[in-house]
Backbone as CSV, one residue per row, in Angstrom:
resi,resn,N_x,N_y,N_z,CA_x,CA_y,CA_z,C_x,C_y,C_z
1,UNK,0.098,73.061,7.245,-0.561,72.203,8.220,-1.562,71.285,7.559
2,UNK,-2.292,71.806,6.511,-3.299,70.975,5.881,-2.688,69.814,5.106
3,UNK,-1.386,69.879,4.780,-0.772,68.804,4.008,-0.357,67.601,4.823
4,UNK,-0.246,67.757,6.141,0.267,66.636,6.941,-0.664,65.421,6.958
5,UNK,-1.943,65.579,7.137,-2.809,64.397,7.126,-2.711,63.659,5.819
6,UNK,-2.633,64.377,4.691,-2.541,63.708,3.396,-1.240,62.908,3.281
7,UNK,-0.162,63.518,3.814,1.127,62.837,3.765,1.113,61.559,4.604
8,UNK,0.493,61.688,5.811,0.375,60.519,6.674,-0.464,59.447,6.026
9,UNK,-1.528,59.854,5.362,-2.404,58.897,4.667,-1.647,58.217,3.529
10,UNK,-0.897,59.007,2.785,-0.106,58.430,1.688,0.916,57.443,2.202
11,UNK,1.564,57.828,3.291,2.574,56.914,3.879,1.929,55.604,4.328
12,UNK,0.738,55.749,4.925,0.032,54.547,5.403,-0.350,53.635,4.249
13,UNK,-0.820,54.273,3.170,-1.214,53.499,1.972,0.008,52.808,1.378
14,UNK,1.113,53.586,1.270,2.326,52.979,0.700,2.830,51.822,1.553
15,UNK,2.829,52.022,2.909,3.283,50.978,3.822,2.412,49.728,3.680
16,UNK,1.109,49.925,3.610,0.197,48.792,3.473,0.420,48.069,2.169
17,UNK,0.624,48.851,1.095,0.832,48.257,-0.217,2.113,47.424,-0.256
18,UNK,3.169,48.001,0.335,4.446,47.283,0.388,4.291,45.976,1.161
19,UNK,3.551,46.066,2.294,3.331,44.884,3.115,2.572,43.806,2.354
20,UNK,1.551,44.265,1.601,0.768,43.319,0.809,1.563,42.652,-0.283
21,UNK,2.565,43.394,-0.802,3.429,42.825,-1.856,4.466,41.912,-1.261
22,UNK,5.099,42.335,-0.165,6.205,41.600,0.415,5.751,40.320,1.096
23,UNK,4.584,40.402,1.799,4.131,39.246,2.580,3.940,37.995,1.729
24,UNK,3.246,38.079,0.576,3.152,36.889,-0.264,4.499,36.378,-0.803
25,UNK,5.386,37.342,-1.129,6.692,36.963,-1.595,7.464,36.195,-0.519
26,UNK,7.383,36.693,0.710,8.053,36.010,1.827,7.424,34.659,2.074
27,UNK,6.085,34.587,1.945,5.389,33.318,2.154,5.839,32.275,1.147
28,UNK,5.905,32.685,-0.131,6.382,31.770,-1.166,7.822,31.356,-0.931
29,UNK,8.636,32.308,-0.446,10.017,31.980,-0.149,10.121,30.913,0.962
30,UNK,9.308,31.109,2.008,9.312,30.158,3.128,8.825,28.787,2.681
31,UNK,7.753,28.788,1.861,7.225,27.535,1.344,8.275,26.827,0.481
32,UNK,8.954,27.588,-0.357,10.003,27.006,-1.183,11.137,26.427,-0.344
33,UNK,11.483,27.137,0.742,12.525,26.674,1.638,12.122,25.372,2.319
34,UNK,10.871,25.299,2.767,10.359,24.093,3.417,10.388,22.912,2.437
35,UNK,9.972,23.163,1.201,9.971,22.107,0.159,11.390,21.628,-0.121
36,UNK,12.335,22.556,-0.154,13.728,22.178,-0.406,14.262,21.310,0.732
37,UNK,13.914,21.670,1.961,14.342,20.913,3.130,13.733,19.502,3.081
38,UNK,12.431,19.434,2.732,11.736,18.148,2.630,12.390,17.263,1.567
39,UNK,12.727,17.859,0.436,13.383,17.095,-0.632,14.763,16.593,-0.188
40,UNK,15.489,17.444,0.542,16.809,17.052,1.044,16.683,15.906,2.023
41,UNK,15.653,15.962,2.908,15.439,14.876,3.869,15.096,13.592,3.160
42,UNK,14.299,13.641,2.095,13.983,12.453,1.333,15.217,11.864,0.681
43,UNK,16.064,12.727,0.134,17.296,12.269,-0.510,18.221,11.623,0.530
44,UNK,18.270,12.185,1.712,19.143,11.638,2.775,18.633,10.280,3.238
45,UNK,17.270,10.159,3.349,16.691,8.873,3.716,16.984,7.814,2.639
46,UNK,16.888,8.244,1.390,17.172,7.331,0.269,18.604,6.872,0.295
47,UNK,19.534,7.807,0.555,20.951,7.469,0.625,21.240,6.497,1.761
48,UNK,20.486,6.660,2.861,20.679,5.784,4.008,20.097,4.412,3.777
49,UNK,19.209,4.273,2.798,18.540,2.993,2.530,19.267,2.147,1.503
50,UNK,20.152,2.753,0.681,20.763,2.046,-0.428,22.285,2.115,-0.331
51,UNK,22.905,1.034,-0.780,24.351,0.975,-0.865,24.814,1.934,-1.966
52,UNK,25.741,2.825,-1.684,26.133,3.872,-2.623,26.803,3.313,-3.860
53,UNK,27.443,2.157,-3.755,28.214,1.629,-4.871,27.380,0.792,-5.829
54,UNK,26.526,-0.068,-5.276,25.735,-0.983,-6.112,24.317,-0.496,-6.403
55,UNK,23.836,0.442,-5.608,22.443,0.902,-5.758,21.430,-0.069,-5.176
56,UNK,21.925,-1.164,-4.563,20.986,-2.109,-3.915,20.703,-1.691,-2.493
57,UNK,19.725,-2.332,-1.873,19.369,-2.005,-0.497,20.583,-2.206,0.423
58,UNK,20.646,-1.376,1.460,21.643,-1.611,2.502,21.165,-2.765,3.390
59,UNK,22.075,-3.306,4.140,21.790,-4.509,4.949,20.642,-4.268,5.933
60,UNK,20.658,-3.138,6.621,19.665,-2.879,7.670,18.259,-2.830,7.077
61,UNK,18.081,-2.078,5.998,16.753,-1.942,5.372,16.291,-3.288,4.825
62,UNK,17.207,-4.022,4.203,16.852,-5.349,3.669,16.329,-6.245,4.778
63,UNK,17.029,-6.310,5.899,16.623,-7.181,6.995,15.274,-6.774,7.577
64,UNK,15.036,-5.466,7.650,13.726,-5.001,8.165,12.608,-5.468,7.243
65,UNK,12.788,-5.295,5.958,11.730,-5.683,4.987,11.580,-7.196,4.884
66,UNK,12.712,-7.905,4.911,12.654,-9.369,4.832,11.972,-9.930,6.067
67,UNK,12.246,-9.352,7.233,11.600,-9.802,8.460,10.088,-9.620,8.392
68,UNK,9.649,-8.483,7.830,8.204,-8.232,7.677,7.590,-9.280,6.736
69,UNK,8.235,-9.578,5.602,7.715,-10.558,4.649,7.711,-11.975,5.246
70,UNK,8.709,-12.253,6.086,8.730,-13.565,6.762,7.520,-13.722,7.647
71,UNK,7.201,-12.710,8.418,6.060,-12.776,9.315,4.756,-12.948,8.552
72,UNK,4.645,-12.227,7.428,3.449,-12.378,6.572,3.375,-13.794,6.022
73,UNK,4.507,-14.332,5.550,4.537,-15.666,4.984,4.202,-16.712,6.042
74,UNK,4.703,-16.519,7.242,4.414,-17.465,8.347,2.955,-17.452,8.704
75,UNK,2.355,-16.252,8.722,0.944,-16.115,9.086,0.016,-16.671,8.025
76,UNK,0.384,-16.512,6.764,-0.520,-16.883,5.652,-0.090,-18.179,4.969
77,UNK,0.956,-18.822,5.481,1.381,-20.092,4.883,1.991,-19.940,3.512
78,UNK,2.713,-18.857,3.267,3.332,-18.623,1.958,4.771,-19.149,1.970
79,UNK,5.331,-19.255,0.798,6.731,-19.712,0.690,7.610,-18.559,0.213
80,UNK,8.883,-18.685,0.457,9.857,-17.762,-0.118,11.230,-18.417,-0.095
81,UNK,12.146,-17.898,-0.843,13.510,-18.399,-0.860,14.498,-17.268,-0.644
82,UNK,15.641,-17.618,-0.071,16.730,-16.671,0.174,17.980,-17.203,-0.524
83,UNK,18.691,-16.320,-1.190,19.941,-16.682,-1.850,21.066,-15.810,-1.318
84,UNK,22.150,-16.443,-0.880,23.348,-15.726,-0.493,24.368,-15.943,-1.595
85,UNK,24.928,-14.857,-2.118,25.887,-14.947,-3.218,27.210,-14.298,-2.821
86,UNK,28.274,-14.853,-3.344,29.626,-14.323,-3.087,30.406,-14.302,-4.382
87,UNK,30.993,-13.140,-4.711,31.811,-13.019,-5.919,33.172,-13.648,-5.626
88,UNK,33.451,-14.754,-6.304,34.650,-15.561,-5.976,35.949,-14.793,-6.165
89,UNK,36.028,-14.028,-7.235,37.319,-13.484,-7.659,37.593,-12.054,-7.190
90,UNK,36.698,-11.477,-6.381,36.827,-10.042,-6.059,38.101,-9.740,-5.245
91,UNK,38.412,-10.577,-4.293,39.599,-10.331,-3.457,40.872,-10.357,-4.342
92,UNK,40.937,-11.311,-5.259,42.108,-11.387,-6.136,42.207,-10.153,-7.032
93,UNK,41.033,-9.699,-7.528,41.007,-8.496,-8.367,41.487,-7.274,-7.568
94,UNK,41.019,-7.153,-6.342,41.445,-6.028,-5.484,42.931,-6.078,-5.207
95,UNK,43.448,-7.289,-4.959,44.863,-7.440,-4.604,45.772,-7.169,-5.813
96,UNK,45.341,-7.609,-6.996,46.229,-7.539,-8.177,45.995,-6.274,-9.027
97,UNK,44.778,-5.730,-8.974,44.443,-4.620,-9.876,43.962,-3.367,-9.132
98,UNK,43.792,-3.436,-7.824,43.375,-2.286,-7.058,41.872,-2.252,-6.817
99,UNK,41.496,-1.501,-5.807,40.072,-1.466,-5.394,39.198,-0.725,-6.372
100,UNK,39.784,0.122,-7.219,38.964,0.812,-8.208,38.325,-0.189,-9.175
101,UNK,39.123,-1.171,-9.610,38.598,-2.215,-10.488,37.568,-3.075,-9.736
102,UNK,37.896,-3.400,-8.501,36.961,-4.160,-7.684,35.632,-3.460,-7.517
103,UNK,35.691,-2.130,-7.318,34.462,-1.335,-7.191,33.661,-1.352,-8.490
104,UNK,34.362,-1.361,-9.649,33.685,-1.417,-10.950,32.944,-2.731,-11.080
105,UNK,33.533,-3.834,-10.585,32.872,-5.139,-10.630,31.594,-5.098,-9.814
106,UNK,31.672,-4.544,-8.603,30.510,-4.453,-7.729,29.422,-3.550,-8.343
107,UNK,29.843,-2.418,-8.891,28.895,-1.484,-9.498,28.192,-2.122,-10.694
108,UNK,28.949,-2.812,-11.548,28.373,-3.462,-12.708,27.377,-4.558,-12.312
109,UNK,27.760,-5.334,-11.286,26.877,-6.410,-10.804,25.597,-5.823,-10.230
110,UNK,25.701,-4.763,-9.444,24.518,-4.100,-8.871,23.583,-3.598,-9.956
111,UNK,24.140,-2.969,-10.977,23.319,-2.478,-12.093,22.566,-3.606,-12.790
112,UNK,23.254,-4.719,-13.020,22.639,-5.876,-13.664,21.498,-6.435,-12.837
113,UNK,21.709,-6.531,-11.536,20.667,-7.050,-10.651,19.445,-6.151,-10.640
114,UNK,19.648,-4.847,-10.590,18.518,-3.916,-10.540,17.707,-3.950,-11.846
115,UNK,18.335,-4.289,-12.959,17.654,-4.354,-14.227,16.899,-5.667,-14.410
116,UNK,17.285,-6.720,-13.701,16.688,-8.027,-13.924,15.767,-8.493,-12.795
117,UNK,15.883,-7.914,-11.607,15.046,-8.326,-10.487,13.572,-8.080,-10.764
118,UNK,12.718,-8.959,-10.221,11.293,-8.705,-10.185,11.045,-7.549,-9.207
119,UNK,9.932,-6.868,-9.379,9.618,-5.747,-8.500,9.438,-6.184,-7.058
120,UNK,8.976,-7.446,-6.862,8.721,-7.937,-5.513,9.973,-8.448,-4.809
121,UNK,11.063,-8.658,-5.552,12.289,-9.206,-4.976,13.043,-8.160,-4.173
122,UNK,13.735,-8.612,-3.154,14.624,-7.736,-2.396,16.053,-8.176,-2.652
123,UNK,16.946,-7.196,-2.833,18.359,-7.495,-3.043,19.195,-6.490,-2.279
124,UNK,20.252,-6.987,-1.638,21.117,-6.058,-0.896,22.570,-6.502,-1.015
125,UNK,23.427,-5.539,-0.825,24.840,-5.841,-0.635,24.998,-6.133,0.856
126,UNK,25.193,-7.413,1.185,25.199,-7.828,2.572,26.462,-7.427,3.286
127,UNK,27.542,-7.315,2.515,28.827,-6.917,3.106,29.969,-7.323,2.206
128,UNK,30.882,-6.402,1.903,32.041,-6.744,1.082,31.610,-7.238,-0.287
129,UNK,31.916,-8.513,-0.552,31.560,-9.123,-1.855,30.401,-10.072,-1.754
130,UNK,29.629,-9.957,-0.679,28.455,-10.837,-0.459,27.142,-10.097,-0.748
131,UNK,26.227,-10.813,-1.369,24.927,-10.253,-1.703,23.836,-11.188,-1.195
132,UNK,22.688,-10.602,-0.842,21.603,-11.386,-0.304,20.331,-11.068,-1.083
133,UNK,19.556,-12.106,-1.392,18.325,-11.952,-2.161,17.170,-12.593,-1.423
134,UNK,16.063,-11.904,-1.343,14.821,-12.430,-0.753,13.792,-12.513,-1.882
135,UNK,13.317,-13.736,-2.168,12.432,-13.966,-3.303,11.080,-14.472,-2.811
136,UNK,10.065,-13.606,-2.727,8.732,-14.026,-2.266,8.087,-15.003,-3.249
137,UNK,7.246,-15.895,-2.696,6.499,-16.848,-3.521,7.380,-17.578,-4.510
138,UNK,8.523,-18.023,-4.020,9.513,-18.662,-4.887,9.931,-20.003,-4.306
139,UNK,9.794,-21.092,-5.071,10.191,-22.417,-4.626,11.703,-22.594,-4.770
140,UNK,12.206,-23.669,-4.234,13.644,-23.960,-4.352,14.049,-24.090,-5.836
141,UNK,13.190,-24.749,-6.620,13.480,-24.930,-8.043,13.514,-23.588,-8.765
142,UNK,12.587,-22.701,-8.444,12.571,-21.369,-9.070,13.763,-20.548,-8.595
143,UNK,14.155,-20.716,-7.324,15.337,-20.027,-6.819,16.615,-20.509,-7.507
144,UNK,16.634,-21.798,-7.874,17.761,-22.346,-8.604,17.927,-21.638,-9.955
145,UNK,16.813,-21.416,-10.644,16.827,-20.725,-11.939,17.337,-19.295,-11.748
146,UNK,16.855,-18.621,-10.674,17.290,-17.277,-10.361,18.791,-17.233,-10.097
147,UNK,19.290,-18.232,-9.322,20.698,-18.304,-9.005,21.563,-18.491,-10.250
148,UNK,21.071,-19.298,-11.169,21.786,-19.519,-12.431,21.857,-18.234,-13.241
149,UNK,20.793,-17.442,-13.149,20.802,-16.151,-13.854,21.813,-15.202,-13.237
150,UNK,21.933,-15.221,-11.916,22.918,-14.406,-11.228,24.330,-14.804,-11.673
151,UNK,24.562,-16.131,-11.750,25.872,-16.606,-12.174,26.187,-16.112,-13.596
152,UNK,25.196,-16.145,-14.456,25.395,-15.689,-15.839,25.735,-14.200,-15.886
153,UNK,25.098,-13.413,-15.009,25.362,-11.978,-14.965,26.780,-11.696,-14.525
154,UNK,27.228,-12.380,-13.508,28.557,-12.102,-12.948,29.654,-12.637,-13.888
155,UNK,29.329,-13.626,-14.730,30.307,-14.185,-15.654,30.564,-13.277,-16.853
156,UNK,29.646,-12.351,-17.098,29.835,-11.469,-18.256,31.109,-10.657,-18.078
157,UNK,32.015,-10.707,-19.046,33.328,-10.002,-18.897,33.123,-8.509,-18.690
158,UNK,33.928,-7.955,-17.825,33.922,-6.522,-17.556,35.187,-5.913,-18.141
159,UNK,34.995,-4.914,-19.003,36.149,-4.241,-19.592,36.434,-2.962,-18.820
160,UNK,37.674,-2.779,-18.400,38.089,-1.561,-17.705,39.556,-1.277,-18.002
161,UNK,39.804,-0.071,-18.405,41.187,0.395,-18.671,41.911,-0.521,-19.675
162,UNK,41.159,-0.947,-20.695,41.733,-1.774,-21.735,41.906,-3.219,-21.384
163,UNK,41.413,-3.670,-20.216,41.545,-5.054,-19.777,40.167,-5.679,-19.605
164,UNK,40.100,-6.995,-19.787,38.888,-7.750,-19.561,39.016,-8.530,-18.262
165,UNK,37.978,-8.459,-17.438,37.988,-9.153,-16.134,36.821,-10.150,-16.132
166,UNK,37.143,-11.421,-15.885,36.118,-12.474,-15.834,35.905,-12.849,-14.386
167,UNK,34.629,-12.912,-13.985,34.303,-13.195,-12.592,33.360,-14.403,-12.486
168,UNK,33.365,-15.039,-11.337,32.431,-16.107,-11.055,31.810,-15.867,-9.696
169,UNK,30.739,-16.581,-9.405,30.064,-16.421,-8.125,29.683,-17.774,-7.532
170,UNK,29.700,-17.864,-6.217,29.198,-19.020,-5.502,27.915,-18.584,-4.807
171,UNK,26.934,-19.525,-4.792,25.620,-19.164,-4.245,25.066,-20.269,-3.375
172,UNK,24.378,-19.873,-2.312,23.686,-20.805,-1.444,22.222,-20.472,-1.379
173,UNK,21.357,-21.476,-1.462,19.902,-21.294,-1.497,19.278,-21.976,-0.286
174,UNK,18.345,-21.300,0.341,17.514,-21.882,1.397,16.075,-21.396,1.175
175,UNK,15.128,-22.302,1.295,13.727,-21.961,1.057,12.909,-22.209,2.311
176,UNK,11.983,-21.326,2.572,11.129,-21.447,3.753,10.253,-22.681,3.660
177,UNK,10.036,-23.175,2.474,9.246,-24.387,2.308,10.024,-25.630,2.755
178,UNK,11.372,-25.541,2.798,12.199,-26.698,3.131,12.840,-26.599,4.493
179,UNK,13.026,-25.377,4.983,13.758,-25.172,6.247,12.813,-24.635,7.310
180,UNK,12.788,-25.318,8.441,11.961,-24.827,9.571,12.664,-23.638,10.200
181,UNK,11.936,-22.525,10.321,12.576,-21.295,10.794,11.578,-20.448,11.598
182,UNK,12.040,-19.927,12.709,11.234,-18.996,13.495,11.385,-17.573,12.999
183,UNK,12.501,-17.279,12.350,12.762,-15.923,11.886,13.476,-15.976,10.550
184,UNK,13.479,-14.834,9.849,14.157,-14.787,8.565,15.653,-14.992,8.739
185,UNK,16.170,-14.665,9.927,17.608,-14.869,10.180,17.972,-16.343,10.107
186,UNK,17.012,-17.234,10.490,17.272,-18.664,10.406,17.436,-19.101,8.926
187,UNK,16.604,-18.549,8.056,16.725,-18.871,6.633,18.028,-18.318,6.046
188,UNK,18.369,-17.098,6.461,19.636,-16.491,5.979,20.831,-17.334,6.432
189,UNK,20.766,-17.801,7.673,21.857,-18.648,8.190,21.965,-19.942,7.352
190,UNK,20.814,-20.516,6.996,20.821,-21.750,6.179,21.401,-21.464,4.806
191,UNK,21.046,-20.323,4.208,21.591,-19.945,2.909,23.087,-19.715,2.996
192,UNK,23.540,-19.157,4.108,24.963,-18.907,4.316,25.722,-20.232,4.451
193,UNK,25.086,-21.236,5.107,25.686,-22.565,5.200,25.811,-23.206,3.814
194,UNK,24.780,-22.998,2.994,24.845,-23.544,1.634,25.926,-22.842,0.817
195,UNK,26.078,-21.550,1.018,27.159,-20.795,0.348,28.509,-21.330,0.773
196,UNK,28.666,-21.608,2.049,29.921,-22.138,2.572,30.264,-23.476,1.866
197,UNK,29.242,-24.321,1.693,29.470,-25.582,0.981,29.924,-25.334,-0.454
198,UNK,29.287,-24.364,-1.108,29.674,-24.035,-2.486,31.124,-23.569,-2.574
199,UNK,31.546,-22.762,-1.594,32.930,-22.285,-1.581,33.902,-23.431,-1.303
200,UNK,33.496,-24.359,-0.427,34.356,-25.513,-0.091,34.538,-26.418,-1.300
201,UNK,33.595,-26.426,-2.213,33.673,-27.247,-3.413,34.493,-26.571,-4.509
202,UNK,35.076,-25.424,-4.208,35.953,-24.755,-5.144,35.372,-23.497,-5.770
203,UNK,34.178,-23.104,-5.356,33.575,-21.883,-5.904,32.909,-22.126,-7.216
204,UNK,32.243,-21.072,-7.709,31.512,-21.134,-8.982,30.491,-22.282,-8.938
205,UNK,29.824,-22.412,-7.776,28.864,-23.490,-7.528,27.565,-22.899,-6.998
206,UNK,26.482,-23.682,-7.100,25.198,-23.364,-6.461,24.824,-24.542,-5.586
207,UNK,24.598,-24.273,-4.312,24.204,-25.321,-3.383,22.867,-24.979,-2.718
208,UNK,22.032,-26.054,-2.522,20.742,-25.886,-1.855,20.807,-26.533,-0.479
209,UNK,20.115,-25.922,0.457,19.912,-26.499,1.778,18.583,-27.213,1.786
210,UNK,18.585,-28.508,2.044,17.329,-29.266,2.132,16.838,-29.269,3.563
211,UNK,15.645,-29.840,3.761,14.997,-29.796,5.080,15.846,-30.459,6.151
212,UNK,16.594,-31.522,5.828,17.361,-32.216,6.847,18.698,-31.527,7.106
213,UNK,19.016,-30.463,6.376,20.251,-29.730,6.598,19.965,-28.354,7.211
214,UNK,18.708,-28.030,7.364,18.308,-26.650,7.642,18.968,-26.011,8.812
215,UNK,18.998,-26.622,9.973,19.560,-25.954,11.128,20.627,-26.838,11.746
């Protein structure tokens, strides 16, 4: 009979000790699980923000950010330029060599853009073989230099499966300093019109939209 209280006391001590050991371990496990979930959510948000093939911004995120910068520019009287670019030869490459080669062209172009863009510039794959660039504090003349650099990047031969592929690009430029616009979509439309002119001239061209052509 005298041994029972001691046994109960020992059991209580052991139970408390186990609880003290397990509780922190469980807490750290839960914290680790929460951190893993948070990291996964961040990765999913990042994947939703960027084009998986080129690594450039997706269209939706680009337009949201460009719209914000347009409003700031309008309020503070700043300038910016927009460039719409189209890879002239991509459809032919896809038709004659398959989409794998076409994807390599897009991937290579995206990598080059990400390495050469200024930190303040926005670049996105607008759709298919079209790309859109938003260049803050950039005049039409400066945008012309940027467009020529894009042309040089896309002209660099791409080697794949023992073959060399040569590409060209057509580009249209519109600047907020030259085109009257209520929204960034108006500037994008003007750049798209300039791109259309470049394509009509046979491609591998750069065209600017001036103030009298804006809308």
